[in-house]
N, C-alpha and C positions, 0 to 999 in steps of 0.2 A: 570180427569177434570170434575167432576160431581157437584162441589159446585157452587151454585148461587153466583153472585157477587153483590156488593153494593157500595154506595158512601161513602165519608169520609168528614171530616171537615177541613177547612183551610180558612184563610183570603184571600182577593183578592191579587193575585200576578201574575207575568208573567213568566211562565216556558219557558225555551228555547226549550225543546223538551221532549216528553214522552218516557218512557222506558218500558221494558217488565214486564209482570206480575211477573216473578221470581225476577226481579230487584225491583219490588214493594214489591213485593211479593205476591203475588199470588191471580191471582188474587185477590188478592187483592180484595176485594169486590168493583169493579169499574163498576158494572152494576147497576141494579135497585133493590129496596127492594122487596123481594118476599112476597106477602100477603097470607093469608090463602087461601088454594085451589089452590095456584100456581100463582095467578095474581101478576104482578109486576108493580108498579104504578109510573108515573111521566109524564110531558107533556110540550108542547110549542104551539105557535100560529097555528091554523088549516090551512091546505092547501087544504081544501075540494074542490073537483071538482063538477060541476053541472051535468055532464053526469052520467047516471045510468050505473054502472059496475056490471055485474052479475058474481060473483066469490066467491069461498069459500077459506078462508085463514086458514091454519093449524098452530096451536101454541102449543108449549110445556110449556106454562106458562110464557114466556117472549117475548116481553115486556108487554104482557097482556094475558088474557086467555078467554075461552068461558064464556058466561053469568053465573054468580054465581046462585045457586039455591035460592029459596025464603027462605029456612031454613037457609042457610049460610049467607044470607044478614041480616036476623033477628038476628043471633047470633054474627055477627062481623060487626062493623060499617065500617071498611075498605072495606069489601066486598060490603056493601051497597053503599059506595061512588064510588067504581069501577063500580058497576052495573049502577049507575046513569050516570057516565061519558060515559060508553060504550053505553048505550041506546041513549044518545045524539049523539054520533059519528055515530052509525048505522042509526039513523034518517037522518043525513046529508049525508049518503053514502048508499042510497037504492040499493038493489041488492047484497050487500056484506054480507057474513055470516062468523062468526068466530067459528071454530070448534077445540076442543082440540085433540091433538095427543100424543101418548105415545113415539113417536120417539124422542130420546134424542137430545138435542142441546149442550151438555157439553162434548162430546167425539169427538176428531178430526176424528178418523177413521170412526166412525158411521155417523158423519155429512157428510163427504166427500162421503161416500158410498151412503147415502141417496140422495145427490145431483145428483150423477151419475145415480142413479136408477129412478130419477124423483119423489121421494116420500119425499123430505126434508120438514121440517116445513118451513113456509113462512119466519120467522125471526129467526136469531141465531146470537150470538156474532161472528163477523168476526175474532176476535182474536183467537177463538178456532181452526180455519182452520190451524193455524201455531203453535198450542200448546202454545200460548201466548208468542212466541219468535218472536220479531218484524221482523227479516229478513224473516222468514218463512211466517208470516202473509202477508207482502207486496208481497212476491212471489205468495202466493195463490190468491191475488187480481189480480196480473198480469196475472195469468193463467185463470182468468174468473170464479172463484169459488164463486163470489158474483155479484149481479146485479149492473150495472153501473148506478148510480143515479145522475150523474153530472148535467144533464139538469134540474133536479128537485131541486138540491141544488141552482142552479142559478136562476131559475124562481120563487122560493119561498123566495129568499133572506135569506136562512137559516143562512149563515155565519154572517149576520148582526144582528141576534137574539142571538148570542152567546156572552158570556162575554169575555172581552179582554184577560184575563189570560187563558181561556180555548181554545180560537180559535186556537192557535198554536198546541195544542194537537189534535184537530180535523183535521187540515190541514196536520198533520204529516202522517196520513194514506191515503192521496191521492197519487196515483201512476201515474206519468207522468201528473199531473194536473187533473186526473180523480178520482171521489169519489165513494166509494163502500159501503156506509152505512150512517146512521144517527148517531148523537152522541149517545153513549151507556153507558156512565158513566165516572166518574173522581174521583180519590182518591189520597191520599198522600202516600199510600203504606203499606206494611206489617210492623208489629211491635210486641211488646210483651205486652200482658195483664198480670196484676198481682193483687193479692188481697192486696190493700193498707192497709185495716184494719188488716190483718194478719201480714203483714210486720211490721206495727207499734206495734202491740201487742207483737211480738217477739223481739222488740227492735232492728230491723235491719234498715239499711240505704236504702232508695228508690234509684233505679237506676237513673242515669243522662245521658244525650245524648252522653257523651263521654265514656260510659262504654264499656267493652270488653267482648268477649265470655267467657273468664274465670270468669268474674264477674257474668255472667248469671249462670254458673255452681255453683258458691259459693252461690248465692242467693237461687237457687233451693235446694241445699243440706241443707242450714240452715232452710228453710221452711219445708223440709221433716223431719228434726229432730224435729221441733216445732210441726208439725201436726201429726207426727208419721205415715205418709203414703207417697206414691209417690206424688210429688208436682208439676211436670211439664209435660204437654202433648205437643208434637211437631209433626208436619207433617214431613214425611221423607224428603221433599224438603227443609226444614229448614237447613238440613245438607249442601245441595248445597249452600244455602245462606251464611253459615258461611265460606265456601271456597271463594265465590265471594267477600265477604266483605274484605277478606285478599288479594284480587287482583289475586287469582288463577283461572285457568281454571276450570270450573265446569259443562259445558254443551257442546253439539256438536257445538255450535256457540259462543265460548268464544273469539271472535275477540277482540284483544287489551289486553287480560289478560295474565298474566305470564304463560308460558307453551305452548302457541300457536304461531306458526311462519308462516308468509306469505311466499309462494313460487310462485312468479309470473309466472314462466315458466311451472309449473305443470298444468295438465288438471283440477284438483281441487286444487286451489292455496293455500293450507294450509297444515301444518303438525303439529303434537304434539311433544313437547320436554318437557315432564313432570319430568323426573328423576332429573334434577338439583334442583327441588323444593321438594324433598322427605322430607327434614327436616320440611318444612312448612306444608306439607300434614300430616305428622305424628303428629305434635303439635296440629293441629286443630282436627284431628281424635281422638287423645287420650283424648282431652277435652270432646268430645261428648261421647266416649266410657266410660269415667270416670263417667259421669252421668248415663249411661245405665247399666254398669256392676259393677262398684265399689260403687258409692253412692246409686245406685238403686233408684234415684229420678225421673228418666225419664220413662214415659210410651209412647211408640212409636213403630211403625212397618212400614215396607216398604209400606203397603197399607193405612196407616193412612192419612186421608184427613182433610180439613178445618172443615167440619161439625162434624167429630169425636172429635176433640180437643175442639171445641166450646161447644158441648154437655157436655163433661167432666167438662169443666170450669163452665158452667151454673148450673150443678148439684152440684157443690162444691166438686167434686172428686179430683180436683187439684187446686193449687193456682196460677199457671202460665200457659199461653198458648201463642202460636204465631198465630196471625191473623191480618187482616186489620180492620180498624175502623168500617167497615160495621157491624161487629158483636156486636157493641153496639148501632149503629144507627137504626138497624132493630128492629121492634116492638117485645115486649115480649108476643105476642099473635099470634094466627093462626099458619101458616106454620113455622114461625121463633121463636115460643115460646121455642122450645127446644135448640136453639142455641144463643139466645140473652143474652148478658152479663147483661142486665138490670134485668133479672130474679133474680140475686143474691141480688142486692140492694133492689129490691121490697120485697123479702122474709124477709130481715132484717129490712125493714121499714126505711131505711136510704137514704140520698142523694147519688146519683150515684158516685160522685167523692170521697166520704168518704169511699167507699167500693172497687171500681175498679179503677186501674190506667192503663194507656197505654203509651208506649214510643217506640221510634224508635229502630230498631234492633241494637245490639252491633256493635262497630267498629272493624276493624282489629287491630292486635297487635301494628302496627305502625301508626295507625290513618287513614288508608284507609277505604273505606265504599262502599256501593252500594246495600246492601240488602234492604234498605228502600229507595224507589225512587217514586216520583209522576208518575202517568200514567193514560191512558184512555182506554176505550173500544169502539167498533164500533157495532152498530146494523145493521147487513147486511141482505139482502133479497135474497131469492132463485133466482139464475141467470136465471131460466126458465121464469121468469116474464119479462126479457128483450124483449121477443117476444110478450108481451102483454102490451104495454105502459099504457093504462088506468088502468089496474089492478096494474101495478107497481106503478103508481101515488097514488092509494088508499093505497097500502101497505106502501109506503113511508110516506103518511100522517098519517097513524096509528102509525108508529114508532115514528115520530116526535111528534105527539100529545100525545102519552103515554110515552114519555121519557123526554121531556124538556119544558113543558109550560102550556097551558091553562087547560088541564085536570088535571095536577098536582095541579094547583092553586085551581080548583074547588074541587078536592078530599081532598086536605089538609085543606081547609076551612071547608068542611063538617065534616071531622073527628075531627078537633079541636073544632068545635061547639058542638060536641057530648061528647068529653072527656076532653077538655081544657088541653091537654097534649102537652107542647111545644116540648117535645122530638120527637113527631111524626110530628112536623112542620119542625124542623131543622134536617132532615135526608139527605138533598141534598146539603151539603156544603163541598167543595167549589161548588157553583152553576155553572152549564154549561151554562144555558141560563139566559138572563136578567130578565125573568119572575120568576126565582127562587130566586132572591135576597131578595124580600119581598112579603108578602101575605096580601091582603086587609082585614082590620078588625082585624088583629092579631098583638098584641104588644109583646114585649119581644125580647130577643136576644139568640144567640147560647150559650153564657155564662150562661144566665138564665136557659137554658135547661139542660146543661151538667156540668156546673161548670167551674170556671176560670182555675183550674189546668188541666182539661181535654182539654180545647180549647188551652191552652198554649202548651201542649205536642204535639197536632196535628199540630198546627202552626209551631212548631219547626221542626217537621218531614217534613212539606211542604216546609220549607226553606232550606233543605239539597240540596247542589248543585247537578245538574244532570250530571252524568258521561257521556261523549260523547258516543252517541249511534251509532254503526256501520251502522245501517239501514239508517242513514241520510247521509252516505258517499258513500256506494256502491249501484249500480243499483239493482233493485229487481231481484233476481235470478229466472230464468224461468225453470231451470232444477231441477230434484230431488236432494235433498241434503242429508246429513247424518241423520240417525235416532238417537234417544236417547237411544237405547237399551244398548249399551256398557256402557254409563255413568250410566244408571239405575242399571245395574248389579254391576258396580264398587262401586257406592255409597251405594248400599245395603251391599256389602262386607265390606266396610270401616265402615259404621255406625252401622251395626247390627251383625257383627261377630267379632271374634278376630283373623282373618286371618292376616298373615304378611302383613303389609302395603306396603312395597316395591314390593312384589309379585303382589298385586292388581294393583298398579300403573303401573308397567311394562307391565302387561297383557293388561291393558286399553290402554296404548300407542300403543302397537302392533296392537291391534284390530282396533283402530281408524284409524291409518295410513294405514292399509290394506283396510279399507272401503274407505278412501279418494282416494286411488289408483284406485278404480273402478268407480269413479265419474268424471263428467266433468262439467265445469261451462259455463253459457251462456255469461259471462262477458269477453270482450276482454282483453288481457294481459295488454295493455297500459292503459285501463280504470281502471283495477284492481290496477295497480301499482300507478297510480295517486291518486286513492281513499285511498289506504292503507297509502301512505305517509301523506296525510292530516289527516287521522284518528289517526295514531300513534303520529304524531306531536302534535295533539290536546290533546291526552291523556297524553302525557309526560308533556305538559304545565299545564294541569288540576291538576295533582298530585303535581307538583311543587308549585302550588298556594294553593291547598286545603288540602294536606297531606304532608307537607315538609319532615317529618321524613321518611315516606314511599318512597317518591321520592328520597331523598338523599341516603338512605341506600339500596334501592332495585331497584325501577323501572327505574330510569334514566340510571344507569349503564347497566342494561339489555337491555334497548332500544338502547343505543349507541353501545353495543357489538353485539347484535343479530338482530336488526331490521334495523338500518341505513345501514349496509353493504348489506343486502339482497335487499333493495329497491333502492339502488344506489343513 
């Protein structure tokens, strides 16, 4: 979980609820754009206090960093813009110091350990506390792993500053009406980047939103033949996403998906029943293995992450990668120069959309989906500041100021006046705050910046219906839940070995159910049953409406035979 996150593009719309980073996908760059030297910039109206607060905030580069050096400011206009905004903020907050720390904020275990030891950075994405799985994120908030900023949200009218379509995503992460962070980012989810110029040169058809995972393999193989080298770079978690898109259990929290059954009377009220779906697991696995072992078009490993594939794509090593739109909205300079997809079009001297295409992840074989889903991030604050309200208010103000408003406006205008690059203006769409909708003195649109094809593809991804999220049905779990170790091992065996697939699935089922037997839930049985009834009923209706073939041929019959009798 070391990859920085970013925002994406979308027209104004009203999502019903946000989903997980894996359902977006991965993060999906739904945080801020990292600038050279680690600074990540964006902002909203200031909530500056008049009282002097003597405190030193530690930051690992998000949502901002220590003051850039004079040399870096001279070399990079974005660093100069950040320095100007930071200077103004520090002037309005005398007594506050911002110091860089190397303590990571992108690893769940390290962040939680740092919080326990009292050495955590001041700010971190609250989503990392639950490995970007919403049930675990909400559980972490319920356990107090982030400062409670409810009073500050209310006193600053923060919700009133947010756009109507983003507000539900922000409210989603409130637990029992309490808020545990500021807005941290919003995006339309993960998808597939491809070299449009090479696809056209090879005489191939570009993918469409209704394409399947087998179509991805075919495209990768054709481009491998055309370019005479490996053509596609994928993170290991994309294999999980291919399972998820087909409605199959793929994580320890696959509530509502095929292969996971509620057991209300059990201490941990779930069990896995994966073996009835062996045929489906084999089909999806063999499609992936076909790219890896047979076509030899795929370059991937269990450790491959977002930045790895982005760098391979930016270098021109591969013609296809999976990532969120943040990897083209981030600047091709400074810290993101090695991962920005803009590098390719800049090298070729062509318009971005003529060289690079982006599209939502493939659908399941019967029209199900879920790998590309809109979602948001939270900028949380070290809970130790709960004991120091003035310092907490200053930390909150910094997060708000450098993630959704005034500072973003000032920095955006300063950067645009220096380079007149609309691409660096429209990095924060869909905008979280009303101040991000337009910028004073800057004309032009997102289509002018990125091209009509690019914006249309991102808008199409943003309009994909949101699969009902279990986190909106069940109370936040306060007890320790299952780890992802068994799934990680199984997915590694499925995706990167030629081990017998039934053996891997059977072992996975056994290990997971044994782990479940050792756990207990904080949710009362009656509450669990009521929530599970509503969840499964909603999912059954959702697939009937949005993927009728999947509903009629698979999900509804499974729901009637396996879920309804259990829940009564």
